[in-house]
C-alpha positions in Angstrom: 0.0 0.0 0.0 1.3 3.4 -1.0 2.0 6.0 1.8 0.3 9.4 1.6 2.4 12.4 2.8 0.7 14.7 5.2 2.4 18.0 6.1 1.9 19.4 9.6 3.1 22.1 12.0 3.7 21.8 15.7 1.1 23.7 17.8 0.9 24.7 21.4 -1.7 23.0 23.6 -4.0 25.9 24.3 -7.5 26.9 25.2 -10.6 26.1 23.1 -10.8 29.6 21.8 -7.4 29.2 20.2 -8.4 26.0 18.4 -11.6 27.7 17.3 -9.5 30.4 15.6 -7.2 27.8 14.2 -10.2 26.2 12.4 -11.4 29.6 11.1 -8.0 29.9 9.4 -8.5 26.6 7.6 -6.5 24.3 9.9 -7.5 21.3 12.1 -5.8 20.5 15.5 -4.6 17.0 16.0 -2.3 14.8 18.1 0.3 12.3 17.0 0.7 9.4 19.5 3.4 6.7 19.6 4.7 4.2 22.1 8.3 5.3 21.5 7.9 9.1 22.1 5.8 11.7 23.7 2.6 12.9 22.0 3.0 15.8 19.5 0.3 18.4 19.2 0.0 19.3 15.5 -2.1 21.4 13.1 -2.9 20.4 9.5 -4.5 22.2 6.7 -8.1 21.1 6.4 -8.0 20.7 2.7 -5.0 18.3 3.0 -6.7 16.2 5.7 -10.1 15.8 3.9 -8.8 13.2 1.3 -7.7 11.0 4.2 -11.0 11.2 6.1 -13.7 11.4 3.4 -12.6 8.3 1.4 -13.6 4.7 0.8 -10.0 3.5 1.4 -7.7 3.2 4.4 -4.2 4.7 4.1 -0.8 4.6 5.7 0.2 8.2 6.5 3.7 9.6 6.2 3.6 12.6 8.6 6.0 15.4 8.0 6.4 17.8 10.9 8.7 20.6 9.9 12.1 19.4 8.9 12.0 16.3 11.0 12.1 12.7 9.6 8.7 11.4 8.4 6.6 9.6 11.0 4.7 6.6 9.7 1.2 6.4 11.2 -2.5 5.8 10.6 -5.6 7.8 11.4 -7.3 6.4 14.5 -9.9 8.9 15.5 -11.7 11.8 13.9 -14.2 14.2 15.5 -16.7 16.1 13.5 -18.8 19.2 14.2 -22.4 17.9 14.8 -23.9 20.7 12.8 -21.5 21.4 9.9 -19.9 17.9 9.7 -16.5 19.6 9.4 -13.4 17.9 11.0 -12.7 19.5 14.3 -10.0 17.2 15.7 -8.1 14.0 14.7 -5.6 11.5 16.2 -2.7 9.8 14.4 -1.1 6.7 15.9 2.5 5.8 15.0 3.4 2.4 13.5 6.2 0.2 14.8 7.8 -2.1 12.2 6.7 -5.7 12.7 4.0 -4.8 15.2 0.3 -5.4 14.4 -2.0 -2.4 14.3 -5.7 -2.0 15.0 -7.5 0.1 12.4 -11.0 0.8 10.9 -11.2 -0.2 7.2 -14.0 0.6 4.8 -16.2 -2.2 3.4 -16.6 -2.3 -0.4 -19.5 -4.4 -1.9 -18.9 -6.0 -5.3 -21.1 -8.0 -7.6 -24.9 -8.0 -8.3 -26.8 -9.9 -5.6 -29.1 -12.7 -6.9 -31.7 -11.6 -4.4 -32.2 -8.3 -6.2 -33.7 -10.2 -9.2 -36.1 -11.8 -6.7 -37.4 -8.4 -5.8 -35.1 -7.7 -2.9 -33.2 -4.6 -1.9 -29.5 -4.4 -0.8 -29.1 -3.1 2.7 -25.5 -2.4 3.8 -25.4 -2.3 7.6 -21.7 -1.9 8.1 -19.7 0.5 6.0 -16.5 0.0 8.1 -15.0 -2.8 10.2 -12.3 -2.9 12.8 -9.3 -5.2 12.0 -5.9 -6.1 13.3 -3.0 -6.8 11.0 0.6 -5.9 10.2 1.0 -2.6 8.5 2.4 -4.3 5.4 -0.8 -6.4 5.2 -3.3 -3.6 5.7 -5.9 -3.5 2.9 -7.2 -0.2 1.5 -10.7 -1.7 2.0 -12.4 -5.1 2.7 -14.0 -6.3 -0.6 -17.2 -8.3 -0.1 -18.7 -10.3 -3.0 -22.5 -10.3 -2.7 -23.3 -11.9 -6.0 -24.6 -15.2 -4.4 -26.7 -13.4 -1.8 -30.4 -14.4 -2.1 -33.5 -12.6 -0.8 -33.7 -12.9 2.9 -30.0 -13.8 3.3 -27.3 -11.8 5.0 -23.5 -11.8 5.4 -22.0 -11.4 8.9 -18.5 -10.5 10.0 -17.8 -14.1 10.8 -18.3 -14.9 7.1 -15.4 -12.7 6.0 -12.3 -14.7 5.4 -9.1 -12.9 4.6 -5.5 -14.0 5.0 -3.4 -12.3 7.7 -6.3 -10.2 9.0 -8.1 -10.6 12.3 -11.5 -9.0 12.5 -12.2 -7.2 15.8 -15.8 -6.2 15.0 -18.3 -8.6 16.7 -18.6 -11.8 14.6 -22.4 -11.7 14.7 -22.6 -8.2 13.3 -24.5 -8.1 9.9 -22.4 -6.5 7.1 -25.0 -6.7 4.3 -28.4 -8.2 3.7 -31.0 -8.6 0.9 -34.3 -7.5 2.3 -37.9 -7.1 1.0 -38.8 -3.6 -0.1 -40.1 -1.4 2.8 -43.5 -0.8 1.1 -44.2 -4.5 0.8 -43.2 -5.1 4.4 -45.4 -2.3 5.7 -48.4 -3.6 3.7 -48.1 -7.1 5.2 -47.7 -5.6 8.7 -50.8 -3.3 8.7 -52.0 -2.8 12.3 -55.4 -4.2 13.3 -58.2 -1.8 14.0 -58.3 -0.6 17.6 -61.2 -1.9 19.7 -63.9 0.8 20.3 -65.5 0.8 23.7 -68.8 2.7 24.1 -68.5 5.8 26.3 -70.3 5.7 29.6 -70.6 1.8 29.8 -69.7 -0.1 32.9 -68.2 -3.6 32.9 -71.7 -5.0 33.1 -73.0 -2.9 30.2 -74.9 -0.5 32.5 -74.9 3.3 32.0 
């Protein structure tokens, strides 16, 4: 997997107001973590960070902080503004050669499900899964073939088999299913008419 270079500047740990101003200037505050060194508070141009966050692929990041040697890492956590959906903070975790990493990887569906021809609709429940693997074995995405999936059938995390990858997401979690259209389901589950009780009647039918 190719590494993507991300340029950053060191920033001072400061109050929320300073980070707010930082975002107004088009930068996002973040932190680089590693087992071998102290955390580094950084700031990155929002336009440079977006391609690493809003993507259907996972990436190895080559972080350049000033004139220092590149730090090899992965994005581990991203926080968004609940109103604007803009990136407000992110964490990068350093990679140690020969040591496994835990990372969230996108799920990519391929093929045309047989169940669609039966009138079903594809319902993708998980768009990302958590995995553990060596950095050299990290896939850009988890490709799932749904061509044999029939109406009423589903694929779970336990059904995903990939060499050198350990799935951390719960095995019973549904990844994708072929379900009946919502309109048809609602029609078959129409509620019964409520029982009407005459006003002013007692249990014995007396007024």
